[in-house]
Backbone as numpy.savetxt, mean C-alpha at the origin, in Angstrom:
# Nx Ny Nz CAx CAy CAz Cx Cy Cz
10.96 4.78 -12.61 10.70 3.44 -11.49 11.25 4.77 -10.33
10.29 5.61 -9.44 10.81 6.46 -8.66 10.92 5.92 -7.48
12.14 6.48 -6.65 12.64 5.91 -5.37 13.22 6.38 -4.47
13.42 6.27 -3.12 13.91 7.08 -2.15 14.31 6.20 -0.83
14.77 6.72 0.03 15.96 6.25 0.97 14.95 6.09 1.87
15.06 4.72 3.08 14.70 4.48 4.40 15.43 3.83 5.13
15.34 3.61 6.54 16.10 3.10 7.37 15.33 2.53 8.88
15.98 1.78 9.39 15.69 1.22 10.67 15.48 2.34 11.97
14.73 2.42 12.45 14.47 3.37 13.33 13.78 2.59 14.83
14.57 2.49 15.59 14.49 1.71 17.05 13.82 0.39 16.56
13.95 -0.53 15.82 13.38 -1.80 15.26 12.26 -1.23 14.77
11.57 -0.17 14.03 10.73 0.11 13.04 11.38 0.26 11.91
10.86 -0.24 11.29 11.08 0.19 9.63 10.83 1.14 9.29
11.78 2.06 8.27 11.24 3.43 7.47 11.59 2.87 5.85
10.66 3.70 5.46 10.92 3.03 3.85 10.52 4.54 3.41
10.85 4.87 2.25 10.93 6.25 1.18 10.88 5.62 -0.15
9.79 6.78 -0.90 9.47 6.42 -1.72 9.39 7.87 -2.73
10.58 8.32 -2.61 10.48 10.06 -3.12 9.90 11.01 -2.34
9.05 11.67 -2.70 8.14 12.46 -1.95 7.01 11.89 -1.71
6.42 10.69 -1.93 5.36 10.53 -1.19 5.67 9.78 0.07
5.05 9.28 0.69 5.55 9.13 2.38 4.42 8.35 2.71
4.64 7.20 3.39 3.73 5.92 3.91 4.19 5.81 5.30
2.94 5.79 6.32 3.37 5.39 7.35 2.34 4.32 7.64
2.77 3.24 8.33 2.09 1.90 8.40 2.44 1.40 10.23
0.98 0.86 10.88 1.14 0.72 11.99 0.81 -1.09 11.99
1.38 -1.99 12.53 1.22 -3.16 12.53 -0.06 -2.80 13.69
-0.85 -3.42 13.29 -2.08 -3.58 14.70 -1.91 -5.02 15.60
-0.61 -4.83 16.15 0.14 -6.14 16.66 1.33 -5.53 17.70
1.35 -6.00 18.96 2.47 -5.63 20.00 3.25 -6.40 19.80
3.13 -7.61 18.95 4.27 -8.59 19.19 5.19 -8.16 17.74
4.65 -7.40 17.34 5.41 -7.23 15.70 4.63 -5.64 15.14
4.92 -4.54 16.50 4.86 -3.15 16.39 5.80 -2.85 15.31
5.19 -2.31 14.12 5.91 -1.79 12.82 5.77 -0.31 12.49
6.23 0.41 12.43 5.64 1.81 11.80 6.57 2.07 11.15
6.55 2.39 9.86 6.70 2.47 8.38 6.80 3.75 8.25
7.95 4.45 8.28 7.58 5.95 8.14 8.92 6.20 6.61
8.11 6.87 5.69 9.09 7.10 4.41 9.63 8.26 4.09
10.18 9.12 5.25 10.99 10.20 5.31 12.51 9.32 4.43
13.48 10.17 4.15 14.27 10.26 3.45 15.41 10.42 4.79
15.60 9.38 5.46 16.24 9.06 6.57 17.13 8.04 6.60
18.24 8.00 7.30 19.29 7.24 7.76 20.31 7.44 8.74
19.88 6.59 9.44 20.51 6.87 10.95 19.96 8.16 11.63
20.54 8.95 12.02 20.29 10.40 12.18 20.47 11.38 11.09
20.97 10.78 9.71 21.14 11.68 9.19 19.76 11.95 8.08
19.90 13.12 7.13 19.28 13.41 5.97 19.57 13.08 5.14
19.23 12.07 3.95 19.41 11.57 2.99 18.93 12.61 1.89
19.60 13.39 1.18 19.51 13.74 0.33 18.59 13.77 -1.30
17.63 13.35 -1.97 16.97 12.79 -2.47 18.69 12.99 -3.91
18.52 11.48 -4.49 19.77 11.37 -5.70 21.13 11.36 -4.84
21.20 11.32 -3.67 22.84 11.65 -2.98 22.99 9.86 -3.13
24.28 9.71 -3.26 24.84 8.24 -3.21 24.01 7.10 -2.20
23.98 6.04 -2.92 23.34 5.12 -2.05 24.36 4.80 -0.89
25.47 4.49 -1.45 26.29 4.33 -0.52 26.47 4.78 1.07
25.79 5.91 1.08 26.03 6.80 2.02 25.33 6.01 2.88
23.97 5.24 2.16 22.72 4.99 3.08 22.74 3.45 3.38
23.57 2.45 2.80 23.16 1.30 2.04 23.15 0.48 3.81
23.92 0.66 4.30 24.15 -0.28 5.64 23.07 -0.29 6.65
22.25 1.07 6.88 21.19 0.82 7.31 19.80 1.41 7.26
19.72 1.43 5.76 18.55 1.43 5.13 18.14 0.45 3.88
17.36 0.79 3.31 17.03 0.35 2.29 16.02 1.10 1.67
15.76 0.89 0.25 14.77 1.43 -0.95 13.61 0.80 -0.91
12.22 1.34 -1.18 10.71 1.36 -1.18 10.90 1.26 -2.69
10.31 0.68 -3.35 10.53 1.17 -4.58 9.24 1.12 -5.40
8.38 1.68 -6.23 6.96 1.76 -6.62 7.43 1.29 -8.90
6.78 0.72 -8.77 7.22 0.51 -10.41 5.83 0.30 -11.14
5.80 0.99 -12.18 4.89 0.55 -12.72 5.08 0.08 -13.88
4.21 -0.58 -15.22 4.32 -1.14 -16.28 4.86 -2.30 -16.10
5.49 -2.91 -16.81 6.31 -4.12 -16.82 7.85 -3.94 -16.06
7.79 -4.67 -15.01 9.27 -4.58 -13.92 10.28 -5.64 -15.10
11.07 -5.00 -15.54 12.50 -5.45 -16.32 13.26 -6.13 -15.30
13.67 -7.01 -16.15 14.92 -8.30 -15.55 16.22 -6.92 -15.14
16.65 -5.96 -15.90 17.29 -5.25 -15.33 17.07 -4.38 -13.96
15.59 -3.83 -14.33 14.96 -3.45 -12.69 15.02 -4.04 -11.38
14.87 -5.54 -11.74 14.51 -6.21 -10.77 16.21 -6.31 -10.09
17.11 -6.49 -11.10 18.27 -6.93 -10.24 18.50 -5.63 -9.66
18.55 -4.41 -10.25 18.89 -3.15 -8.94 18.09 -3.25 -7.81
16.88 -3.64 -8.03 16.19 -3.42 -6.57 16.40 -4.57 -5.49
17.04 -5.65 -6.38 17.80 -7.20 -5.47 19.09 -6.21 -4.67
19.98 -5.36 -5.08 20.88 -5.24 -5.07 20.34 -4.14 -3.85
19.16 -3.36 -3.97 19.15 -2.21 -3.08 18.48 -2.86 -2.13
18.16 -4.01 -1.43 17.12 -4.35 -0.45 15.59 -3.88 -0.73
14.92 -3.81 -1.68 13.54 -3.34 -1.52 13.01 -3.75 -1.74
11.63 -2.97 -1.30 10.00 -3.82 -0.48 9.40 -2.91 -2.24
8.66 -3.82 -3.03 7.79 -3.51 -4.23 6.83 -2.90 -3.58
6.13 -1.63 -3.73 4.70 -1.54 -3.74 4.53 -1.69 -5.15
3.10 -2.35 -5.37 2.68 -2.74 -6.65 0.99 -3.12 -6.67
0.60 -1.97 -8.03 -0.96 -2.22 -8.00 -1.48 -3.76 -8.54
-2.00 -4.25 -8.22 -2.74 -5.56 -8.50 -3.98 -4.91 -9.19
-4.32 -4.41 -10.68 -5.54 -3.56 -11.28 -6.52 -4.30 -11.59
-7.89 -4.39 -11.37 -9.30 -5.10 -10.96 -8.91 -4.80 -12.58
-9.31 -4.38 -13.50 -9.66 -3.98 -14.72 -8.60 -4.52 -15.43
-7.68 -4.50 -15.29 -6.39 -5.23 -16.47 -7.03 -7.12 -16.08
-6.85 -7.57 -15.00 -6.76 -8.91 -14.46 -7.95 -9.21 -14.79
-9.65 -8.87 -14.67 -10.56 -9.41 -14.90 -11.42 -8.17 -15.88
-10.53 -8.05 -17.44 -11.32 -7.25 -18.00 -13.02 -7.21 -18.05
-13.26 -8.72 -18.54 -14.62 -8.86 -18.47 -14.85 -9.92 -17.20
-16.35 -9.77 -16.73 -16.86 -10.82 -15.67 -16.55 -12.18 -15.77
-15.55 -12.72 -15.04 -15.56 -14.13 -15.06 -14.09 -14.71 -16.25
-13.64 -13.39 -16.98 -12.35 -13.10 -17.80 -11.06 -12.91 -17.17
-10.43 -13.78 -17.18 -9.45 -13.27 -16.21 -7.97 -13.54 -16.85
-7.05 -12.55 -16.57 -5.67 -12.39 -17.02 -4.56 -11.97 -16.41
-3.72 -12.72 -16.02 -2.79 -12.59 -15.12 -1.15 -12.31 -15.73
-1.40 -12.48 -16.73 0.12 -12.50 -17.78 1.12 -11.52 -17.32
0.37 -10.46 -16.96 0.98 -9.05 -17.44 1.82 -9.25 -15.38
0.70 -9.45 -14.82 1.05 -9.72 -13.39 1.89 -11.00 -12.60
2.24 -12.40 -14.02 2.60 -13.26 -13.62 3.98 -13.02 -13.96
4.77 -12.51 -14.70 5.98 -11.90 -15.52 6.56 -11.00 -14.21
5.70 -10.70 -13.71 6.40 -9.40 -12.82 6.74 -9.98 -11.59
6.03 -11.02 -11.40 5.91 -11.67 -9.50 7.03 -12.57 -10.04
6.99 -13.44 -11.74 8.23 -13.98 -11.58 9.69 -13.56 -11.32
9.86 -12.10 -11.86 11.08 -11.39 -11.47 11.47 -11.37 -9.97
10.25 -10.91 -9.55 10.58 -10.55 -7.88 10.81 -11.74 -7.35
10.27 -13.19 -7.58 10.61 -14.11 -6.89 11.87 -14.62 -7.29
12.55 -14.93 -8.36 13.46 -14.81 -8.82 14.53 -14.04 -7.93
13.99 -12.82 -7.83 15.42 -12.01 -7.44 14.84 -11.92 -5.38
14.09 -12.39 -5.12 13.84 -11.99 -3.88 13.12 -10.84 -2.65
12.40 -10.23 -4.05 12.16 -8.60 -3.80 10.32 -8.94 -3.21
10.35 -8.82 -1.75 9.16 -8.67 -1.06 8.29 -7.49 -1.75
7.07 -7.85 -1.64 6.02 -7.32 -2.29 4.67 -6.53 -1.17
4.48 -5.39 -1.67 3.45 -4.72 -0.82 2.15 -4.47 -2.15
1.24 -5.36 -2.41 0.19 -5.55 -3.40 -0.65 -4.77 -3.15
-1.25 -4.14 -3.71 -2.39 -2.83 -3.84 -3.52 -3.79 -4.78
-4.60 -3.99 -3.73 -5.84 -4.62 -4.74 -6.92 -3.46 -5.04
-6.59 -2.70 -6.01 -7.17 -1.73 -6.85 -7.87 -1.77 -8.73
-8.09 -0.79 -8.89 -9.53 -0.51 -7.97 -10.83 -1.09 -8.94
-12.08 -0.39 -9.53 -12.79 -1.37 -9.97 -12.68 -1.83 -11.53
-13.56 -2.20 -11.77 -13.80 -2.57 -13.79 -14.89 -1.98 -13.73
-14.64 -1.35 -15.27 -16.06 -1.19 -15.98 -17.41 -1.73 -15.72
-17.17 -3.23 -16.04 -18.25 -4.10 -15.97 -18.90 -3.96 -14.75
-18.03 -3.82 -13.68 -18.50 -4.21 -12.17 -19.46 -2.57 -11.53
-18.79 -1.25 -12.22 -19.18 -0.46 -11.71 -20.26 0.16 -12.43
-20.25 0.00 -13.63 -21.37 0.55 -14.94 -20.30 2.03 -15.21
-19.36 2.47 -14.76 -18.97 3.56 -14.86 -17.59 3.71 -16.55
-17.49 4.01 -17.76 -16.90 3.90 -18.41 -15.65 4.83 -18.64
-15.06 4.03 -18.56 -13.11 4.71 -18.50 -13.25 5.47 -16.98
-13.78 4.65 -16.20 -13.58 5.54 -14.43 -13.58 4.26 -13.65
-12.43 4.07 -13.23 -11.86 2.96 -11.97 -12.40 3.17 -10.98
-12.47 4.61 -10.63 -12.81 4.99 -9.33 -13.61 4.96 -8.48
-15.03 4.60 -9.26 -16.23 4.10 -8.76 -16.28 2.81 -8.00
-16.57 2.51 -6.64 -16.95 1.08 -6.20 -17.29 0.21 -7.09
-17.59 -0.80 -6.70 -18.10 -1.94 -7.47 -19.76 -2.10 -7.10
-20.80 -1.88 -8.03 -21.94 -2.08 -7.69 -22.56 -3.27 -6.84
-21.53 -3.82 -7.14 -22.08 -5.42 -6.31 -20.46 -5.60 -5.56
-20.02 -5.91 -4.44 -18.79 -6.15 -3.73 -18.78 -7.32 -3.75
-19.16 -8.39 -3.94 -19.05 -9.59 -3.90 -17.97 -9.95 -5.21
-18.81 -9.06 -6.35 -17.02 -8.96 -7.56 -16.03 -8.68 -6.82
-16.01 -7.68 -6.35 -14.25 -7.45 -5.96 -14.29 -8.59 -5.01
-14.56 -8.98 -3.89 -13.92 -9.82 -3.15 -14.01 -10.97 -4.02
-14.02 -11.28 -4.78 -14.04 -12.48 -5.58 -12.65 -12.29 -6.56
-12.48 -11.12 -6.80 -10.99 -10.81 -7.63 -9.96 -10.85 -6.21
-10.33 -10.32 -5.52 -9.51 -9.99 -4.41 -9.14 -12.05 -3.77
-9.50 -12.52 -3.55 -9.70 -14.22 -3.26 -8.81 -14.89 -4.72
-8.88 -14.37 -5.79 -8.63 -14.71 -6.82 -7.06 -14.33 -7.17
-6.34 -12.97 -6.86 -5.15 -12.58 -6.91 -4.67 -13.41 -5.96
-5.02 -13.00 -4.33 -3.99 -13.37 -3.28 -3.99 -14.98 -3.20
-5.26 -16.07 -3.80 -4.76 -17.23 -3.84 -3.84 -17.65 -5.16
-3.32 -16.88 -6.07 -2.35 -16.86 -7.12 -1.21 -16.69 -6.68
-1.12 -15.65 -5.82 0.21 -15.22 -5.35 0.52 -15.46 -3.68
0.64 -16.60 -3.10 0.80 -16.93 -1.71 1.75 -16.44 -1.09
2.88 -16.39 -1.79 4.23 -15.26 -1.12 3.96 -14.10 -0.70
3.07 -13.33 -1.36 2.71 -12.18 -1.09 2.39 -12.32 0.17
3.05 -11.11 1.13 2.42 -11.16 2.57 1.96 -10.34 3.10
1.86 -9.34 2.25 1.67 -7.73 2.42 0.24 -7.23 1.30
-0.85 -7.09 2.02 -2.22 -6.57 0.72 -2.89 -5.33 1.31
-2.89 -4.18 0.62 -3.50 -3.26 0.93 -4.94 -2.85 0.05
-5.98 -2.88 0.88 -7.00 -2.26 0.13 -7.71 -1.13 -0.46
-8.00 -1.06 -1.58 -7.77 0.05 -2.52 -6.91 1.18 -1.97
-6.96 2.57 -2.67 -5.63 3.33 -2.35 -6.39 4.69 -2.20
-6.04 5.47 -1.14 -6.50 7.25 -1.30 -8.17 7.06 -1.29
-8.45 6.14 -0.49 -10.11 6.23 -0.70 -10.80 7.02 0.42
-9.86 7.81 1.35 -10.38 8.95 1.63 -10.60 10.45 0.73
-10.18 10.47 -0.63 -10.62 11.78 -1.25 -11.20 11.16 -2.67
-11.80 12.15 -3.53 -12.65 12.27 -4.34 -12.11 11.62 -5.30
-10.41 11.85 -5.63 -9.87 11.66 -6.72 -10.06 10.06 -6.86
-10.15 9.13 -5.72 -10.31 7.56 -5.88 -11.30 6.64 -5.07
-12.34 7.78 -4.55 -13.44 7.10 -4.45 -14.61 7.99 -4.75
-15.20 7.97 -5.87 -16.23 8.76 -6.24 -17.28 7.93 -6.14
-18.85 8.96 -6.42 -18.66 10.05 -6.41 -18.09 10.88 -5.46
-18.20 10.64 -4.11 -17.39 11.17 -3.22 -17.04 10.19 -1.91
-16.10 10.70 -1.10 -15.10 9.57 0.09 -16.69 8.83 0.83
-16.78 7.32 1.27 -17.78 7.29 1.69 -17.38 6.35 3.13
-16.76 6.45 4.29 -15.99 5.31 4.85 -16.67 4.31 5.13
-18.20 4.60 5.61 -18.94 3.19 5.76 -19.07 2.06 4.40
-19.05 3.04 3.31 -18.76 2.03 2.15 -17.81 1.50 1.99
-16.37 1.74 2.38 -15.22 1.51 2.24 -15.04 0.65 3.58
-15.78 0.58 4.68 -15.63 -0.32 5.44 -15.86 -1.42 5.31
-16.95 -1.48 4.52 -17.57 -2.92 4.34 -17.00 -3.47 2.59
-16.60 -2.12 2.41 -15.56 -3.44 1.27 -14.13 -3.83 1.93
-13.58 -3.40 3.12 -12.54 -3.70 3.66 -12.79 -4.97 4.83
-14.12 -5.46 5.09 -14.40 -6.20 5.73 -14.43 -7.57 4.91
-14.80 -7.18 3.61 -15.04 -8.57 2.98 -13.33 -8.79 1.99
-12.83 -7.65 1.89 -11.46 -7.98 1.52 -10.91 -8.69 2.61
-10.98 -8.09 3.51 -9.60 -8.55 4.66 -10.33 -10.13 4.89
-11.61 -10.56 4.94 -11.83 -11.94 5.27 -11.71 -13.16 4.06
-11.15 -12.55 2.79 -10.92 -13.25 1.63 -9.02 -13.32 1.94
-8.50 -12.39 2.35 -7.72 -12.39 2.14 -6.85 -13.31 3.09
-7.45 -13.47 4.41 -6.89 -14.11 5.44 -7.37 -15.62 5.01
-8.98 -15.92 4.57 -9.18 -16.86 3.88 -8.02 -17.85 3.32
-7.78 -17.05 2.30 -6.38 -17.75 1.33 -5.13 -17.73 1.77
-4.54 -16.75 2.59 -3.35 -16.79 3.26 -3.58 -16.10 4.67
-3.89 -16.95 5.72 -3.92 -16.59 6.84 -2.84 -15.56 7.37
-1.21 -15.80 7.04 -0.37 -15.02 7.07 -0.23 -13.61 6.50
-0.95 -13.43 5.60 -0.95 -12.31 5.04 -1.21 -11.01 6.11
-0.47 -9.76 5.85 -1.11 -8.65 6.61 -1.71 -7.64 5.84
-2.93 -7.46 6.27 -3.61 -6.82 5.27 -3.86 -5.22 6.08
-3.31 -3.83 4.88 -3.77 -2.52 5.09 -4.58 -1.44 4.37
-5.03 -0.63 5.17 -5.76 -0.04 4.66 -5.13 0.51 3.33
-6.21 1.14 2.88 -5.86 1.82 1.66 -5.31 3.37 2.34
-4.25 3.51 1.45 -3.10 4.46 2.13 -4.06 6.08 2.55
-4.56 6.76 3.18 -5.09 8.20 3.74 -4.53 8.87 3.17
-4.99 9.76 2.75 -4.24 11.32 1.96 -4.42 12.61 2.40
-5.96 12.52 2.93 -6.54 13.79 3.01 -6.35 14.41 3.73
-6.25 16.00 4.53 -5.89 16.32 5.50 -6.69 16.36 6.99
-7.90 15.65 6.48 -9.07 14.85 7.41 -8.36 13.91 7.75
-7.89 13.34 7.20 -7.54 11.51 7.47 -7.93 11.02 8.93
-7.55 12.03 9.84 -8.24 11.21 11.06 -9.66 11.11 10.94
-10.54 12.02 11.27 -11.59 11.71 10.74 -12.28 10.65 10.06
-11.40 10.40 8.99 -12.13 9.63 8.24 -11.85 7.74 8.89
-10.33 8.58 9.41 -10.20 6.75 10.21 -10.97 6.81 11.68
-11.62 7.29 12.09 -12.57 7.42 13.40 -13.66 7.15 12.55
-13.83 7.76 11.34 -15.49 6.78 11.25 -15.26 5.09 10.65
-13.83 4.72 10.08 -13.53 3.41 9.93 -14.04 2.93 11.22
-13.37 3.16 12.28 -13.47 2.85 13.44 -15.11 2.56 13.92
-16.04 3.84 13.53 -16.96 3.49 14.04 -17.79 2.96 13.60
-17.47 2.49 12.22 -18.15 1.52 11.59 -18.36 -0.35 11.49
-17.01 0.13 12.18 -16.76 -1.37 12.96 -15.42 -1.88 12.21
-14.92 -1.14 11.74 -13.62 -1.55 11.09 -12.26 -1.92 11.57
-12.39 -1.54 12.72 -10.91 -1.71 13.61 -10.17 -3.12 13.70
-10.87 -4.10 13.84 -10.64 -5.47 13.36 -10.60 -5.89 12.17
-10.75 -5.53 11.03 -10.10 -5.86 10.36 -9.30 -5.50 8.80
-8.10 -4.99 9.62 -6.85 -4.74 8.75 -5.98 -4.73 9.99
-4.00 -4.76 9.67 -3.57 -5.28 10.66 -2.12 -3.80 10.55
-2.46 -2.90 9.33 -1.37 -1.73 9.11 -2.35 -0.73 8.96
-1.93 0.58 9.20 -2.76 2.04 8.89 -1.49 2.25 7.80
-2.30 2.72 6.69 -1.15 3.83 5.78 -1.62 5.01 5.78
-0.61 5.84 5.54 -0.75 7.13 5.95 0.11 8.04 4.76
-0.48 8.72 3.98 0.54 9.70 2.58 0.38 11.05 3.13
1.40 11.20 3.93 0.98 12.71 3.64 2.34 13.30 3.04
1.55 13.86 1.64 2.47 14.64 0.78 2.89 15.63 1.16
3.70 16.19 0.70 4.40 17.37 1.29 4.81 18.06 0.20
5.07 17.81 -1.47 5.55 18.75 -2.56 4.62 19.89 -2.56
5.61 21.07 -2.90 6.81 21.06 -3.05 7.90 21.29 -2.35
7.14 21.39 -1.11 7.88 21.39 0.28 8.95 20.40 0.55
10.30 20.65 1.47 10.69 19.39 1.72 10.27 18.57 2.54
10.03 17.23 2.58 9.52 16.57 3.40 9.49 16.86 4.91
10.85 16.83 5.21 11.19 17.05 6.51 10.77 18.58 7.21
10.81 19.21 5.69 10.36 20.91 6.68 8.70 20.72 6.88
8.26 20.29 6.56 6.35 20.47 6.36 5.66 19.54 7.00
6.39 18.03 7.48 5.47 16.99 7.98 5.71 16.95 9.36
4.55 16.92 10.19 4.50 16.71 11.52 4.43 15.28 11.75
5.60 14.84 11.74 6.13 13.28 12.39 5.63 12.87 13.48
5.71 13.86 14.59 5.54 13.66 15.91 3.52 13.14 16.01
2.85 13.80 15.13 1.53 13.59 15.10 1.16 11.93 14.59
1.95 11.69 13.35 2.06 10.38 12.85 2.57 9.44 14.21
3.20 9.61 14.67 3.81 8.76 16.03 2.78 8.34 17.23
2.26 9.73 17.22 1.01 9.56 18.38 0.06 9.16 17.88
-0.73 8.65 16.45 -1.65 8.08 15.90 -1.42 7.01 16.39
-0.22 5.94 16.34 -0.41 4.87 17.13 -0.53 4.60 18.59
-0.15 5.58 19.08 -0.92 5.36 20.86 -2.13 6.10 20.70
-2.50 6.96 19.98 -4.50 7.40 20.05 -5.19 6.00 19.68
-4.57 5.35 18.52 -5.49 4.07 17.91 -5.12 2.94 18.56
-4.19 2.74 19.88 -3.78 1.63 20.87 -3.50 0.72 20.10
-2.48 1.10 18.98 -1.71 0.09 17.60 -0.53 -0.53 18.79
């Protein structure tokens, strides 16, 4: 279970998950939130693996859990005030069209509920029957309505989840095949946003995490395609490994992003 440290920065929340970073901007003046996943605690850099007591008062952990969330994991996360970033994989939940299996996710969500752990749910990726590509979940579906139906079912089933992310790293070929396409992603985003808000008007919708070196160009393409009003949060993944995150990430660039896009 990878994890890291984050903190409150000028009433804006910092979240970290090891060397994978996220920056989230709420598209709201009354709830302006930047989530910066640098391992910072107050004005102090927290080294990975440092005693949590050094960061506990002002910081919290943002965890990523794959597989089944055990009771032991949940108890540890609860003690450390964690938000859980969790994939809701379409091909697992709807392995065949109209055949639903929430058993794995019900178990995980029940544990998070019992331990009061908030979740950022990722609605990803495709299903083999929907895209027509065997053993490859990163092709978008042939019929976007199938994905919208999946989104609707998941959000309706878990009404206490208040944060939903639409896809992940759609601006690189690894996660949107055969090539990234901001216009097509925006079409997916719009439909997913409407379904999420229909089922849970209080939920916040995040863009899938942007990760390419030209992520701002991709973001501009989303705006040009009419996507500006179809998300509440921008998510950015500024990977830095093998370098130290603080030595290689231009935080001013990310902070200025909010001003540039009038968030």
